[in-house]
C-alpha positions in Angstrom: -200.5 45.0 -185.4 -198.7 47.4 -187.6 -195.3 46.2 -186.3 -196.2 42.6 -187.3 -197.2 43.8 -190.8 -193.9 45.5 -191.3 -192.0 42.4 -190.2 -194.1 40.2 -192.6 -193.4 42.6 -195.5 -189.7 42.5 -194.8 -189.7 38.6 -194.6 -191.8 38.2 -197.8 -189.7 40.5 -199.9 -190.5 41.4 -203.5 -190.4 37.8 -204.8 -193.6 36.8 -202.9 -195.5 39.8 -204.3 -194.4 39.0 -207.9 -195.8 35.5 -207.5 -199.2 36.8 -206.4 -199.4 39.1 -209.4 -198.5 36.3 -211.9 -201.3 34.0 -210.9 -204.7 35.6 -210.4 -208.0 33.8 -209.7 -211.3 35.5 -210.6 -214.4 33.8 -209.0 -212.7 30.4 -209.1 -211.8 30.6 -212.8 -208.3 30.3 -214.1 -206.8 33.4 -215.8 -203.6 33.7 -217.8 -201.0 36.3 -216.7 -199.3 38.7 -219.2 -197.8 36.8 -222.1 -194.1 37.4 -222.7 -192.6 37.1 -226.2 -190.2 34.4 -225.1 -192.8 32.3 -223.4 -194.6 30.4 -226.1 -196.3 28.1 -223.6 -198.6 30.9 -222.5 -199.9 31.3 -226.0 -201.2 27.8 -226.1 -203.2 28.5 -222.9 -205.1 31.1 -224.9 -205.6 29.7 -228.4 -207.0 26.2 -228.9 -206.8 25.9 -232.7 -207.8 27.9 -235.8 -211.5 27.5 -236.6 -211.7 26.4 -240.2 -215.1 26.5 -242.0 -216.5 27.9 -245.2 -217.4 31.2 -243.6 -214.0 31.4 -241.9 -212.1 31.0 -245.2 -214.2 33.7 -246.8 -213.3 36.0 -243.9 -209.7 35.1 -244.3 -209.6 36.8 -247.7 -210.8 40.0 -246.0 -208.0 39.9 -243.3 -210.2 38.3 -240.6 -209.1 35.0 -239.0 -211.1 32.9 -236.5 -209.7 30.9 -233.6 -211.3 28.6 -231.0 -210.2 29.9 -227.6 -210.5 28.8 -224.0 -213.5 30.1 -222.0 -211.5 32.1 -219.5 -209.6 34.2 -222.1 -210.4 37.9 -222.9 -209.7 40.1 -226.0 -206.4 41.5 -224.8 -204.9 38.1 -224.2 -206.1 36.9 -227.7 -204.5 40.0 -229.2 -201.1 39.4 -227.6 -201.2 35.7 -228.4 -201.9 36.1 -232.1 -199.4 38.9 -232.5 -196.6 37.0 -230.7 -197.3 33.6 -232.4 -197.7 34.9 -236.0 -195.7 38.1 -235.8 -198.5 40.4 -237.1 -200.3 43.5 -235.9 -203.8 42.9 -234.7 -206.3 45.7 -235.4 -209.4 44.4 -233.5 -210.7 41.2 -231.8 -214.3 40.1 -231.5 -215.3 37.3 -229.2 -218.4 35.1 -229.7 -219.8 32.5 -227.2 -221.3 29.6 -229.1 -223.9 28.0 -226.9 -224.4 24.2 -226.6 -227.0 22.8 -228.8 -229.5 19.9 -228.2 -229.0 16.8 -230.3 -231.3 13.7 -230.4 -229.9 10.3 -231.4 -232.2 7.3 -231.3 -234.5 9.0 -228.9 -231.9 9.9 -226.4 -231.3 13.7 -225.8 -227.8 15.0 -225.5 -225.9 18.2 -225.9 -223.3 19.3 -228.4 -220.7 21.2 -226.4 -220.4 24.9 -226.8 -217.2 26.8 -227.2 -215.8 30.3 -227.4 -214.6 31.8 -230.7 -212.5 34.8 -231.5 -212.5 36.7 -234.8 -209.2 38.5 -235.2 -208.9 41.4 -237.7 -205.4 42.2 -238.9 -204.1 45.6 -240.2 -204.2 46.1 -243.9 -201.6 44.2 -246.0 -200.9 41.5 -243.3 -201.8 37.8 -243.7 -201.5 34.6 -241.7 -200.8 31.3 -243.3 -203.0 29.0 -241.2 -203.4 26.2 -243.7 -200.6 25.4 -246.2 -201.8 25.1 -249.8 
């Protein structure tokens, strides 16, 4: 068996191993590989849109910005995406899962879909222009 394994490794070469590293699956969920600065398409697989609310605008004055993100994204991916997209230094990232809520309309029960939200804190003196004035 060891002879066959050596032959398989020689045939596959380094290109096959790189492809395996780029796409990972964790318990059937899709994950995003490392984001390169030149690949802007990867950023849009992490961030959905900026979350704009009254509380979010108050946090913006303190250097904290909120974004809606995809459910399979982690803190490190959010950190890289924000720093690459806006060109700022991220100090910390907090992630919140907003659970779905029950809604009743004309006696019919339904659910308002939940989402995942990231609060990104920037280093002092840095700002993001999300909404033009």
